[in-house]
DOMIKOL-71200 format. One record per residue: residue in three letters; x, y, z of N, C-alpha, C in turn. Coordinates in steps of 0.02 Angstrom, whole numbers, plus 32768, in hexadecimal, padded with zeros to 4 digits. Atoms other than C-alpha are relative to their C-alpha. Layout:
N
ALAXYZXYZXYZ...
***
This chain:
395
MET80157FC07FE1785A2B0F7CF7802E80377FE9THR7FDE7FC68019788C2BBD7CC07FFD80388033SER7FFF7FC67FD978BF2C567D258012803D7FD9ILE7FF67FC3802578B72D057CE280328032802DGLU7FD77FCD7FE179462D827D0E7FE780447FF7LEU80137FBA800279272E387D2E804380297FFATRP7FC47FD4800479A92EBA7CF37FE680467FFFASN80107FBD7FFC79A92F747D10802C802A7FCBHIS7FDA7FD8803179D82FE67C7C7FE5804A8004CYS800F7FBA7FFE79E230A27C8D802B80207FCBGLU7FDC7FDD80337A0F31117BF6801F803E801AASN7FE77FC87FE17A38319F7C6C7FF280437FD4PRO80167FC7802679D332267C0C800B803E8028TYR7FF87FC17FE379E832DD7C2F7FC080317FEAPRO803D7FDF800B793B332A7C3F7FFB8049801BPHE7FF97FC07FE1797433D67C75800E803B7FD0VAL7FFC7FCC8033797C34367BD17FB980257FFBPRO80407FD8800178F934C47BCB7FCD7FE27FC7ALA802D801D8032785A34887B6D7FFD80297FC0GLU7FFE7FD8803A7862351D7AFB803A7FF77FD1VAL7FC5800F8028791034E77AC07FF67FBF7FDCLEU800F803D802378DA34387A9E7FCA80057FCDASP80367FFC80337840346F7A3E801980237FC3ALA7FE67FDD803578A434E379D380377FD87FDAALA7FC78021801A7934346A79B67FEC7FCF7FC8PRO801480318033792C3403791080127FB88013ALA7FF080467FEA797E3374796E8022800C8046VAL7FDC80027FC279BA334D7A2180337FCE8003ARG7FC68030800B7A2F32C679E8803380197FCEALA7FC67FEC802E7AD832F5799A800E804A7FF9SER7FF27FB980107ABA33AE79817FEE802F8038LEU800E7FCF7FCB7A7733FC7A23803F80118025PRO7FBF7FE77FE27B0534677A6A80067FE6804AASN7FF280187FBE7B5334227B0580088032803AARG80057FC97FCE7B4834CC7B5B7FBE7FF5802BTYR8041800A7FD97A99348C7B94800B7FC78032CYS7FF280357FC97AED34017BFC802A801E8037ASP7FDE7FE87FC57B1C343C7CAA80267FC5801DPRO7FDA80387FE77BAB33CF7CE77FEE7FEF8047HIS800C800D7FBB7B7733E67D987FC07FD58007ILE803A802C80017AC9339B7D7080137FBB7FE8ALA7FEA8047801B7B1A330D7D0B80237FDA8039ALA7FDE801E7FCF7B8B32E87DA17FCB7FE08035ARG8034801C7FD17AF132D87E127FDA7FC57FE0LEU8026803880207A9732697D94802F7FC28005TYR7FCB80357FFB7B3631F87D937FFA7FE28046ASP800180177FBA7B3331EE7E4E7FC07FD9800FGLU804380207FF47A7A31C57E557FF97FB97FE1ILE800A804280227A8231397DD780317FCE8019PHE7FD180327FE47B1E30EC7E1D7FE57FE58044ASP802180157FC27AC330EE7EC27FCA7FCA7FF8GLU802F803080157A3330927E6980187FBD7FEETYR7FDE803E80117AB130117E2780157FDC803FARG7FED80207FBE7AF12FF17EDA7FC27FDD801DLEU8040801D7FE77A392FD67F0D7FF37FBF7FDACYS800C804080297A212F587E7E802F7FCB8013ASP7FD5802E7FEE7ABA2F027EB27FED7FDC8042GLU801A801A7FC07A712EEB7F627FC27FD77FF2LEU8042801E800D79C62EB77F1A80087FC57FD3GLY7FF7803680307A062E3E7E987FE4800C7FBFLEU80157FEE804279D42E9E7DFC803F800D7FDDASN7FC27FF8802A7A562E907D727FFB80407FDEILE7FFE7FB7801B7A902F307D1C80157FFE7FBBVAL7FEF7FF280487A9B2F647C69801E80457FFATHR7FE47FC380137B112FF07C2B7FFE80087FB7ASN7FFD7FF7804C7B18303E7B7E802080447FF8GLU7FEC7FBE800F7B4E30D97B257FDE80207FC2HIS80147FDB803B7B10315E7AAB802580418003HIS7FD87FC780057B5A32007A777FDA803E7FEBSER80137FC080197B3B32B97A637FB480148001GLY804A7FEE7FF87A8832C87AA77FEB7FF38040ILE801C7FFE7FBB7A1A32DA7B397FE37FBC8016ASN801D80457FF579DB32237B2B802B7FD5802EASN7FD0802A7FDB7A7631DA7B7D80428020800ELEU7FBF7FE27FE77B04321B7BE680367FC9800DTRP7FD080387FFC7B5E316F7BE880257FFF7FC2ALA7FDE7FFA80437BCC31AA7B5680417FD87FF8ALA7FC3802C80027C5F31337B847FF57FC48025SER8012803D7FE17C2330897BA480377FD88028PRO7FCE80257FDD7CC9303B7BD8800E801E8044VAL7FF27FDE7FBD7CE430C17C5F7FC57FF2802DILE803B80117FD77C3030AE7CA17FFF7FBA8018THR800580467FF27C372FF27C9C80347FEA8034GLY7FC780107FD07CDE2FEF7CF57FEA80178047ILE80197FE97FBE7C95305A7D827FD07FD38022VAL8032802D7FE47BFF2FEB7D94801C7FC08017ALA7FE0803E7FF17C702F547D98801F80088047ARG7FD87FF57FBE7CD12FA27E2F7FD080108036ILE802A7FF17FCB7C3E2FE27E917FCD7FC98014THR802F80397FF47BD82F3E7E8880277FC38010GLU7FD8803B7FED7C012E957EC67FDC7FBD7FEBLYS8024803F800C7B7A2E187E997FE07FF67FBFVAL802D8008803C7B0B2E377E04802A80007FC0ARG7FE07FFE80407B372E217D4F7FFD80417FDFILE80007FBE80217B5F2EB87CE380047FF27FB0LEU8000800B804E7B342EBF7C28800F80477FE5SER7FEB7FC380247B892F417BBA7FDA7FF87FBFLEU802B800480397B062F5F7B347FF780407FDAGLY7FB880177FFC7B732FA37AF8802D80347FE1THR7FCD7FD880237C0A2FEB7AAF7FEE7FFC7FB3LEU801A7FFC80457BDC302179FE80397FE97FD1ILE7FC9801980247C522FB1799A800680137FB4THR7FF57FE280447C262FF978EE801980438002VAL7FE57FBF7FFC7C5B309F792D804880038015ARG7FBF80057FE77CF830717987802F7FDE7FC8PRO7FD4801680377D8C305A7910802A7FC18010ASP7FD180387FEE7DE72FD279717FE57FCD802FPRO802180347FCE7D932F3579AC802D7FDF8034VAL7FD0801B7FD17E342EFB7A037FFF802B803FARG80097FD27FCA7E292F947A707FC17FEE802AVAL8040800D7FDD7D732F6D7A9880077FC08029ALA7FFA803F7FDF7DA02EB67AC1802D800A803DTHR7FD77FF07FC27E2B2EF77B387FD980208035GLU80297FDE7FD07DB02F677B917FD27FCC8020TYR802F80387FE77D362ED27BA680247FD2802EALA7FD980307FD47DBB2E5C7BE5801380258042THR7FEA7FDD7FBD7DF42EE07C677FC68005802CILE803E80017FD57D402EF97CA47FED7FBF801BASP800F803F7FE77D262E417CB280267FEB8038VAL7FD7800C7FC97DB92E357D1E7FEF8026803EVAL80107FD77FCF7D8A2EC87D887FC27FE98023SER804080177FE77CD82E7C7D9B80037FBA801EARG7FF2804B7FEE7D242DCD7DC07FCC7FD87FDEGLY8027802A802C7CC02D837D327FB7800B8004ARG80457FF07FFF7C1A2DDE7D3F7FEB80277FBFLEU80117FD8803C7C1F2E2E7C8F7FE27FD87FCEASP8018801D803F7BB12E077BFB800E80377FCFILE7FEE7FCF80357BDE2E5B7B557FCB80037FCDGLY80337FFA802E7B552EA27AE78016802D7FC1PHE7FF27FE080427B622EDD7A2F7FC780267FE3VAL80307FD6801D7B012F6B79E0801580197FBCLYS7FF07FEA80437B002F9079278010804A7FFFSER7FFF7FB780007AE0304779447FF3801F7FBDGLY80107FE2803A7AD430C378BC7FE5804C800BALA801C7FC17FFA7A85316E7899802D8031801FTHR7FDA7FCB7FE77AC731F6790980477FE6801CGLU7FC6801A7FE97B483180795080367FFE7FD2MET7FCE7FFD80337BA1317078AC801E80447FF9VAL7FE67FC180087BB2322978A0802D80118042SER7FDA7FEC7FC67BEA323F795480447FDC8005GLY7FC4802A7FFF7C6E31B6793C802680087FC3ASP7FE17FF1803F7CA231F1788B800C7FBA7FDFALA7FFE804480187C793141784E7FD87FFB7FC0ASN8021800D80437C3D30FF77A47FC77FD1800APRO8035802F7FF47B8B30B977AC7FFB7FCF7FCBVAL8002802D80367BA1305A770A80197FBA8011ARG7FE380427FF07BB32F9C771B800B7FF4804BILE7FF980017FB67B912FAE77D67FFD7FB9801EARG800B80467FE07B552EF977F2803F7FD87FF5GLU7FC88026800D7BED2EB0779D803580138033ARG7FCD7FE67FD77C5F2F1E78087FED7FE68047GLU8017801A7FC17BFD2EE878A680157FBC800DTRP7FEF80477FF97C112E2E7888804B7FF78004GLU7FB5800A7FFB7CC92E3F7867801F801A8042ALA7FED7FE47FBE7CE02EA879037FED7FC98035ILE8012802F7FD27C872E257967802C7FC37FFDASP7FD48036800B7CEF2D99791F80458010801CLEU7FBE7FF37FEC7D8D2DF379438001800B804FILE80027FFC7FB67D5A2E1F79F87FFF7FB7801FGLU800380457FE97D2F2D687A1280417FDC7FFDLYS7FC1801C800A7DD32D2D79D1803480218031THR7FD87FE07FD67E2C2DB17A3A7FFD7FE98043LEU801080157FC07DD52D7A7AD780157FB78012THR7FF6804D7FF67DF12CC07AC280467FE57FE6SER7FBF801580197EA22CBA7A7A80338009803CHIS7FD47FFF7FC47F242C927B04804A7FE67FF6ASP7FC18024800E7FBC2C487AAC802F80337FD8GLY7FD37FD1802080142CE87A747FE3802A7FCAPRO801D7FD180327FFD2D6C79EE7FE77FDB7FC1PHE8015801680407F942D5079547FF2803B7FD6SER800F7FC880297F742DBC78C07FBE7FFD7FDETRP80437FFE801D7ED52DF0786B800180297FC4GLU80067FD980457EBB2E2077B47FBE7FF87FE7GLY80457FFD80117E032E4777997FF280307FD0LYS80157FCC802D7D9B2EAA772380028042801DPHE80017FBC7FE37D862F3A779C8035800A8034PHE7FD07FF87FCC7E072F19782280417FDA7FF6GLN7FBD802280097EC02EF0781C8027800D8040HIS7FDC7FFB7FC57F2B2ECA78B4803B7FCE7FF9ALA7FC6802D80087FDD2E8578A680107FD7803EHIS7FEA801F7FC07FEE2E5B795F7FC680098034VAL80307FFE7FCE7F642E2F79D6800E7FD18036ASN7FEC802A7FC97F872DF17A837FEB802A8043VAL80137FD57FC97F212E457B10800D7FEB8044TRP7FFC80087FB97F432E4E7BC57FD680358026PRO800B80477FE67EEB2E2B7C3C7FD57FD87FD2ARG8034802780207E8A2D997BF97FC37FFF802BCYS804380017FDC7DD32D817C2B80067FD7803ETRP800C802C7FC87DA22D407CD57FD57FBF7FECGLN8029803780167D192CD77C8380227FDE7FC2GLN7FE3802680347D4D2C4C7C127FC97FD77FDDPRO7FCD7FE580307D492C3E7B7B7FFD80497FFEARG800D7FBB80077CFA2CED7B7F7FBF80128025PRO80427FEE7FE97C662D4E7BC87FCD7FF47FCEGLU8039800C80277BBE2D2E7B847FF5803E7FCBPHE80117FC980357B8F2D8D7ADE7FB980067FFDTRP80437FF180117AEF2DE77AC37FFD802E7FC4ALA80077FCB80397AB02E507A2B7FBA80198005ALA80427FE47FFE7A1E2EC97A227FE9800E7FB4THR80177FF8803E79BF2EB979807FBA7FE37FF7SER8041801D801179112E9679367FF97FF07FB4ASP8007800E8049793B2E80787C800E7FB87FFBPHE7FFE80467FFD791F2DCB785480407FDC7FE3PRO7FC18024801479BD2D9F77ED80378005803CTHR7FD47FF97FC67A242DDF78837FF17FD3803ACYS801580327FCB79BB2D7F790380117FB97FE5ALA7FF18042801479D72CE67897804B7FF2800AGLU7FB780087FF67A952D00789980137FFB8048LEU7FF9800D7FBA7A8E2D1679537FF17FBC8018GLY801280467FF37A342C70795D80377FD47FEEARG7FCE802C80187AB92C1B78FA803B8001802DARG7FC37FF17FD67B3F2C68796E7FEC7FF38048GLY801080087FBD7ADE2C497A108006803D802CILE7FF97FC27FDE7AE62D007A3E7FBC8012801BVAL803F7FEC7FE77A5E2D427AB27FE080367FDAASN80237FD7802A79DF2D9E7A4D7FD28033802BTHR801F7FD37FD8799F2E3E7A9F7FD4802D7FCCLEU802A7FD28028790B2EA37A537FEC803D802FLEU80127FC67FD978E12F557A867FBE80177FE6PHE803D7FE6800D782B2F867A8E7FDE7FD87FBDGLY801D801E803A77FC2F027A087FBA7FF08002GLY804380137FFE77512EDF7A487FF77FB87FF9TYR800F80457FFF76FC2E3C7A41800D7FDB7FBCTHR7FF88021804076F82E147988804D80027FE3ARG7FBD7FF9801E77A52E557952802F7FD38029THR7FD2802A7FD577F82E0079EB7FF57FB77FEBLYS800B8047800C77A72D5879C8801F7FEE7FBDGLN7FE8800E804677D52D62790C80537FFB8005ALA7FBC7FFE7FF8788B2D92793E801B7FBE801FTYR7FEC803E7FDE789D2D0079B67FF67FC67FD4ALA800A803A802D78522C8C793380347FFF7FCAALA7FCA8002802F78D62CC178B9803F7FE1801DTYR7FC980187FDE79582C9879397FFB7FB48008ARG8008804C7FF879132BE8796080087FDB7FBCLYS8003801D804278F42BC778A580467FF47FE7ALA7FB98003801979AD2BEC787B80267FC88025ARG7FDD80347FDA79ED2B7C79037FE57FBA7FE9ALA801B803F801779792AEC78CA801D7FF07FB9ALA7FE68010804579B32AFD781480487FF28003ALA7FBB800C7FFD7A632AFB784A800F7FC0802AGLY7FF9803E7FD97A462A5778B1801D80128045LEU7FE87FF17FBD7A6A2AAF79567FCC7FF68033PRO8032800F7FCA7A142A8D79FD7FCE80398006THR80317FCF7FEE79722AEA7A29801580298032PRO7FE87FD07FD279972B877A817FD38000803BGLY80287FF97FBB79622B9A7B3C7FE6804C7FFEGLU801D7FC17FFA79022C307B708035803A8013ASP7FCD7FD07FE779A62C7D7BB68022801F7FC0ARG7FDE7FE0803B79D82CA37AFF7FD4803B7FE8PHE802F7FC68015794B2D267AF47FF780328036SER80087FCB7FCF79412DCD7B487FD280337FE0TYR802F7FCB801578C92E5E7B408003803C8029MET7FFC7FC17FDB78DA2F147B6E7FC1802C7FF5ALA803D7FDC800078422F7A7B9D800280358038PHE800D7FD47FC6780F30117C057FDD7FD88038CYS802080297FCA77DE2FD87CB480008031803CTYR80077FD87FBE779C302A7D537FD27FD1802DVAL802980247FC977652FC77DED7FF2802D8037GLY80167FD87FCF770130227E687FDB7FD78036GLU802580217FCE76A52FFC7F0C7FBD7FED7FE6THR803F8007801C760530097EAA800680087FB5ASP80007FF8804675D630027DF57FF8804D7FEELYS80097FBA801075A030BA7DFC804380248004GLU7FBC7FDE7FF8764830F17E3F802D7FEE7FC8ALA7FD58013803276A4308E7DBF7FEB80227FBDMET80167FDD803F763B30DA7D308013804A8004ARG7FF07FBB7FFF7658318A7D6E8048800A7FF7VAL7FBA7FF68007771331757D82801A7FEA7FBCGLY7FEF801880437720310D7CE57FF6802F7FCAGLN800E7FCB803776D931987C7B803980367FFBLYS7FCC7FD18006777B31FC7CA080357FDF7FD3ILE7FCC8024802577E131767C3F7FFC800F7FB6PRO80007FFD804977A631907B8E802480427FE7TRP7FD87FC680177800323B7B8D80397FEB7FDDPHE7FC7801A8022788D31D17B597FFA7FFE7FB4LEU801180068048783831B27AB07FE9803F7FE3THR801F7FC0801C77D532537A9C802F80387FF5VAL7FD77FC38002786332CB7AB680467FEE7FF2SER7FBE80088000791132837AD080197FD97FC3MET7FE68021803A7919321B7A2F7FFC80277FC1LYS800B7FD7804278F732A579B1803D800C7FDDSER7FC57FF18028797632AB79287FED80137FB9GLN800D7FDC8044798332FD787D7FFC7FBF7FCDPRO801080338030794A329977E180407FEA7FDBGLN7FC28021802379FC3290779480227FCC802FMET7FE580387FD47A26322478317FCF7FC78000SER802E80387FF6798731C178477FE67FDE7FBFLYS8020801E803A795431A57793802E7FFC7FC4PHE7FE07FF8804479CB31DD7708804A7FEE8009GLN7FB480107FFC7A7731A4774D800B7FC17FD9PRO7FEC803D80257ACA312C76D780067FBF802AGLY7FFC803F7FD67AB3307777167FCE7FFB8036GLN802F80047FC57A2E30A877937FC27FD97FEBILE803E80198016799B306D7727800A7FD17FC5LEU7FF5802F803B79922FD776AC7FEB80287FC2PRO800A7FDD803B799C301375FB7FB47FFE7FE9ALA80467FFF801678EB2FD775D57FD0802C8026MET802C7FD57FD778A2303F76618012804A7FFCTHR7FE87FBB7FFD790230E076377FCB802E7FDEPRO802C7FD2801F7884312C75BC7FC68015802FALA80357FF67FD277F63119763C801580338037ALA7FE67FD37FCC7861317176C2800480457FE4TRP7FFB7FBD802178863205764A7FBB801A7FFAARG80467FE1800877CC3217761F7FDF8016803FGLN801C7FEF7FBC779A321776D4801D8042801AGLY7FE57FC47FE7781032A876FA801680018045VAL7FE67FFF7FBF784432E877A27FD57FDF8036SER802480227FCC78153286783D7FE180348029LYS801D7FD07FD1779B32E278AC80117FE4804CARG7FF880157FB477B932E0796B7FC67FD68012PRO8038802C7FE77751324D79B07FD980218038GLY80237FE67FCD76C232777A1C800B7FD88041ASN7FFD80237FBF76AE32457AD47FEA7FB97FFALEU80138045800476A031877AEC7FE07FF08044ASP8023800D7FC57623314E7B6880177FC0801FVAL7FE9803D7FDD765B30CA7BEB7FD47FC87FEEALA802D803B800D75BF305F7BCE80097FE67FB7SER7FF38015804775E5305E7B0E80447FDA8000LEU7FC180237FFE769A30297B337FFD7FBC801FILE800D80477FE076632F9E7BA67FDD7FD17FD0ALA8027802A802A75E72F627B28802A7FE57FC7GLN7FDB80128038766E2F5B7AA4803A7FD18013GLY7FC680257FE476E82EFB7B15803F80238003GLN7FC57FDA7FFF77602F887B1A800F80248046MET7FF87FE77FBC77482FB67BD07FDD7FCC8031PHE802180227FC977282F587C747FF880328035ALA800D7FCC7FC976D72FC37CF97FC57FE68026GLY803880137FD4766B2FA47D8F801B7FED8044ASN7FE480197FBD76772F5C7E4280287FC27FF5PRO7FD2803E801076ED2EC57E537FDC7FCD7FE0ASP8024803A801976692E467E2F7FEE80127FBCTHR80137FEA8046762D2EA87D93803C7FFB7FD5VAL7FC98007802A76DF2EB17D5080177FBE7FF2ALA7FED804A8006770A2DFB7D717FCB7FDF7FD0ARG8034801E803176682DD07D16800C80127FB4GLN7FF37FEC803F76972E3F7C81803A7FE17FE2ILE7FC28027802077422DF07C6F7FEE7FBC7FF0LYS80138046801376FF2D437C777FD57FFD7FC1GLU802C8000803F767D2D6D7BF2803280127FC5PHE7FD07FF4803777092DBA7B8580247FC07FF4ARG7FD980408009776C2D197B9D7FD47FD37FD9ARG802B8030802376D72CB17B697FF480127FB7ARG80137FEA804476AC2D1A7ACE803A80027FCFVAL7FC78001802F775E2D237A8980227FBD7FFDGLY7FDF80407FFF77892C707AAA80387FEF802AGLY7FCC800B7FCD77FF2C7E7B37803280398002VAL7FCF7FC97FF678762D037B7D80257FF68044GLY7FDF800E7FC478FB2CED7C03801E803A8026ARG7FE37FC47FE2793A2D9F7C247FD5803B7FEFILE80287FC5800E78D22E3A7C39802B803B8018ILE7FD97FC47FEC792F2EE37C377FCA80368007MET80307FC67FEA78CC2F6E7C95802080437FF3MET7FED7FBF800578E0301B7C5A7FD3802B802BTHR802A7FDC7FCD78A4307C7CF5801580478009ARG7FE77FB77FF4791231147D178004801D7FB9GLN80007FE2804278E031667C737FD6803A8000GLY802A7FC58006788F32077C3F800580298041LEU80027FD27FC57858326B7CD67FF87FD98044VAL8006802B7FC1785731D97D5A8039801B8031THR7FCA7FE87FCF78B832167DF880237FC3801DHIS7FCD80327FDD794131BD7E597FD17FD78032ALA802780227FC978C431947EEA7FCE7FD57FE1GLU803380258021783D31587E7280217FBC7FE4ALA7FDC803D801E78BC30E07E1B80187FD28037GLU7FEB80327FD078FB30997EB87FC77FDC8022ARG803C80277FE7784D306F7EF97FEB7FCB7FCDSER801280368031782B30167E55802C7FC88003PHE7FD08039800278CA2FB47E5D7FF47FD0803BTHR800780277FC478AA2F7E7F0F7FC47FD17FFALEU803C8029800B77F92F3F7EE580107FC87FCCALA7FF38032803478382EEB7E4780237FC28019ALA7FD780337FE878BC2E8C7EA27FE17FD68035ARG801F80277FC6785A2E5B7F3F7FBF7FDF7FEFGLU80428015800B77AE2E3F7EF97FEF7FE77FB4VAL800B8016804577B82E277E3A80317FC47FF2LEU7FCE8030801078572DC37E287FEF7FBB8018PRO801180407FE278222D337E9E7FC37FE07FD7GLN80378019802677852D1E7E2D80157FE57FC0LEU7FE68015804477EF2CFF7D9480327FC68006GLN7FD180367FFA78502C6E7DDB7FDB7FBA7FF6ASP801C8043800878362BB57DB27FBB7FFE7FDFLEU803D7FFF802377B22BD27D2F7FF97FBD7FD8GLU800E8041802977602B3B7CD88014800F7FB6PRO7FEE7FFA8044779F2B197C287FBD80187FDBLEU80367FEA802D77302B6D7BA17FE47FC57FDAASP801F8032802B76B52B037B44801C80077FB8ALA7FE87FFE804176F72AD27A9A7FCD801F7FD4GLU802A7FDA802D76B42B4E7A1B802180047FBCGLN7FE57FF3804776CA2B687961802280447FFFPRO7FE07FBD8001774E2BF279597FEB802D7FC6ALA800E7FD2803277292C8B78F7802F7FFA7FC3GLU7FD380038038776F2C897847802B803E7FFCALA7FD37FC6800578082CF678377FF8801D7FBDALA800A7FE0803B77FD2D7477B480417FF17FD4GLU7FC78013802B78712D54771A802F803C7FFD
***
């Protein structure tokens, strides 16, 4: 039997910049002046979302935190600070930091220290998520995007060794990081360390996650891409002679709105795609032409295509059909999630992006309450999936 967990993730967007400013700006990530951010409004947003997290703690919905920088898409600019606050104001649910951008941060030992501290504050409720990052984050963090994947894996290895070493100082002499003395206090509450997750859909990275047993999270992968990514994970484990992974090794993040009726959910859910249509706009030197951002073989096509156009509005029905959004009354959403699980070959964690775009605090809390009370019970003790031929992973 399998049970699916529900997690709440909010990017804490800032949808209060005048439309004429957003329309005229070449980008709203990295370069939009922060004079358009009113700290009084930001403080109110923090209060509202922390209240939503307290509600999730009461309801039994786990919580995901993250960070992005220099843009209206996300005000959680300091994940260790935000995650520490969430650890202190909640008592029961698990907390996933997805995550501190380890390819931007210069010192993985400092990151490990922050995670160990939060794990103790939460009394063992922390999960640690890794994100490759790139684009505007590289510029905001004054980081080098070249060889980013190599740097990410070394950072993960150093963080793991830091969190699991308890017999005195050790030294680290790596390709990207050097530490003569590593001995963090406090040590983690969970032993040997908190669970590791990583967000990616590129198949070689999914395969490496499989070999390492790290939870693989996909963001908006849809049915086909997600099934292929999970297949790459399973295939790599099988080739390495490792046990077949359970569904708890697979996670999926999608937009989600649960309403009293399908009509209500579709109406409110249409407020969410603003996150994609407006808040993600960035300049081509960040999104396309940054060194290391695109595989060399794909670079000529990116140059020929030129500047990205601002995407048009995305219809909720289209997002649902693609497996990128769950929306409807509780029975509808439960049915959509079960169908997604069937089509991708199994998934154990669903991360709901609900407080996005123009969704209000009250609307978000209604959705969380319905998700916890009427959707989550329908996702418990599910029958095993019928054995199916997995999709071939792309080479």
